[in-house]
N, C-alpha and C positions, 0 to 999 in steps of 0.2 A: 502493501498502500505506500504510495503517497502523500506529502504533508505537507502543505504551501503553508505560510504564512506572514502577513503584512500588517508591520508592528508601526504605528505613530507611538505620539505620548502618551496621549489620552486611550487609545483599547487597541488592540490586534483583535482582525479579521484571519480564523483557518479555515482552511478545507481539508479533509479527508479524504480523497478516491477510493473507493470499495468496492471490490467487483461485484458484490452478490446487493447492496442500498443503494447504490449511486455519491454526491454528494452528503458530508456530513459537515454542516458548518457548525464554528463555535466561536465563543469572544471570550473575552478576557481584557483587564486593562493591559494598556501600555508596555514593552518594556524595553523600554529608552535603557543602554547600557554607560550611558554617562550619566543619569540618574539614581540608576539601580546597580546592585552588587552580582555576583555572581548565586548567591546564595536568594538574594530577594526575591530571581528570578525562576529560580526555580520553586522558591515556596508562591509564587503567586503563579504558577502555572498549573501546582499539586491542587491547590486548594480552591482553586476557580475554576478547571478544564478535569475535574474527577475522570466524565465521559471519555474526555477525549484519552487523556493517559493510560486508561482502559484496553487499551489498543496497541500500548507501548509494544506488546511478546508482536502483532504484524504487521508493524512500520518500517518500512526496508529505507525508506529516502524521507527525507526533511529539507525543502528551501524555505529559512528563514531572511523575510527582506523586510528593514530595520530603520527607522530613527534612528540615527548616535549609529549605524553599525559602518561608518566609513573607515575606518581603522582597523587593521588588524589584532592590537591589542583588544579594541572593543566586542572587534568575531569573536577574541577565545570567550569573554565573555559570557556572551551568548552561546555558544557552540558548547562553549563546559557546560551549561545550565539546564540546555537541553538533553544532553548527554546522559544528565545524571536519572532522567527520566526517561528516555528512549535507547538506552546501551547497545542496543542492535540495528540502531539503526543512524544507516551515512548523514549527517549533517554538513546544508553548506549554510555561509552567512552571507546576508551581502546587502547594501542601501538601502532603503525604500525608495532612492532615486532611481535606480536600476528597474526594480516592482513598475513602477509610473511608466521605466520605459516601454520593457519590455509589453506590456497591458495596454499602449498610446500609441507607441509607434511599430509594435512588432519586429520588420524588418529591415524598417525602414529609416531612411535620418529625416531630424527633424530633433526639436525643444523640448525637455519635457520640465514643464512648471507644476510643484506643488503650493497649495493654496490648501491648507488648514491646520490644523491645530498651528502649526510652523510653518515656513517657505522656505523655498527652497529651488535651483532651476539646475540644471541639464543638457549639455547636447551630445544628441546618442548618433556617433558613429553609425546605426547598422547591427552593430556587434558589442560596442562597449561606451559607456556615457565618459565626458569627460569634463569634468566639476567645474565651476565658475570659480571666482575671488568671493560667492556667497556663504549661504548659509552659514551666517554667523550666530545660529540664535536667541531667544527669547529677546538677550536684552542688548544683544546690537544688532539687529535682525532683524527678519521675517516680518520685514514689508508686505504689506497686506495679506498677512495673516491674523486669522482668529484671535492668536494673540497681540497683533496691532492693534487691532477692533476694540478689543476688550479693553487695553490699557489705555484708549484715546474715550471710550468711552466715561470708564473709572477717574482718568485728570480729570477731565470733564465737568463732571460729577462730581468730586470735592473742591475742585476749583470753583464751584457752583458760574458756572462757565456752561453746564446745558439746559436749554427751553425749559423754564418752570414747568412748564404738564409734562416734556418730558422727562424731569427728573423727577414728579409726581409721582408719574408710572416705574420709575426705575427705580428707585429706594425702598418702593413696593413691593420687585420683585427681587433685589437683590436686600435691603438693607445693610448698603455697604458701609462700615465705619474706617475711618485713617485707621483707627491702631487694629482694626480686625486687617484689614488690605496690606497693612505692612509687614503683621505678621505670617501668613499668609505669600506673598511676595519673597520675604529677605531673608525668612525662619522657616520656612517646614519645604518640604520635598517638593516637587513637581509644580516648581513657581507657572510656569508657564503656561500646563493645563488649565491653573486656579485663573490666569489672566480669560482663558481664551472662552472661561464654562462664559462670560457675560457678552461674547458676541455675537450670542444667541437672539437679545435685546434687538440685535438690527431687522429681525425680521417683521418684528412690535413695528417699530420706528420707517422700516424701510421706504414709508410712502408718502415723509413728512423731506420737505426742501433743508433741516438736522442733518437725516438718517442718509440721503442721499449723496450729500455734502462729504459723509467722513468717506462711506463708503467709495466715493469717486479721487480721494484723496488716499484711501488707501492704496486701491487698487491703479491709483496711475503713480504712486512712488514704489509700485512694484514691477512695473512698468519701464520707469526709467532707469532706476537701480539695476534692475535682476536682469534686466533683457539689452534694450540700446545701448545704456553705459557699456554692456559687460561684449555684446553680440552687433557688431558696426552693421554686421552683414544681415541683423537676425530677417530679414523678409524674403533671405531665397528660400528657407525650407516654412513647413508649421509649425505654430506652436500647441501643446496638448496642456493639457490644465488638470491635476486630478485634487482632490481633498473638498470637505463640505461644502467652504469656502466660493469657492471657484462654480461648486454644482451648485446650492443654493442661488447665486447671488451670479448666476451664469448673463442672463440680459444686462448687467450692468459691468462685467467681466467682456463681453461679445464688443459693445460700445466704446469702450475703452480702449479696446483693442481696434477698432476699425479707426479708431482717432487717429490712432500712432503704427499705425500700418500694419499693424500684426495678422498673422494670417495665420486663426485659428483653427486647430485641429477637436479633436477629442475634450471634449467634456466627460468627466464621469468621477463619481463620489468615493467611490472605494475601487483599486484595481484588482482584488480577490479575483473575483472569475477570469477578467479575463488572463487575468500572470496565471491562474492554472490551469487553463485553455492551453498558453502560452508551453510550460512551461510542460504540461506532457504529451504536445507535440511536439518539440521537439526533445524532448528522453524517448518517444518513440522511434523517430528519425533515427536518434541516436545506435538506436539497438537493431537497427536496418545494414 
């Protein structure tokens, strides 16, 4: 059996291809090795996915793609954690950017952008990804991401810059105090996921001038910083997008891209289904 996983900072999607029952889907918390230790990753899988771990004796291959998995030492953290629970399986660990490239570009050249809890971009040459200078995380980067939008909403609220009627509803929804925000952002783990949770409010104020201004500002900053400044020949290839922000606010994203001469390809919420299809086809082709 082949098990495929796509992990962001907030959640991890798993798909297990079984001969008898088809695909079985599982979900757990995000497994980012920048924020979690080997033991913590093992514990999360064990506690949150007991039904999946029950297949350990039958799983022969595991392909894990995740945020924070761009360096060999982070690969090792995740590989060791998974191997503890699936000792008989071959484990491959790669970045979430490669997962998105496989799911959107397939074997064609193009740009793959992530707009979810965090944000990033890479160029896919049809076989491998070529990282740019971005992906600096929620403190220095993550332009146009859920974290970026959550931070913008929070700071406007706490600085009393948010329109009064919108501020009332934001306060009722989250009741964020300065003390609680500082505690969760600076002292507790997963500060990025905490900030990103506030971005859900954008859906409620999407039709307002304030909501549109924030959306356009964040998406424009992503296009300017991640696409146009990094890739002067960006208009030669399609630009694909993956992630909840890209998917939910696809109309605004398409408008910004059109205004900037960016050619939009696929926009998908999560890559797991397309990713699994790519892996299974590749695996079958390699066996011929």
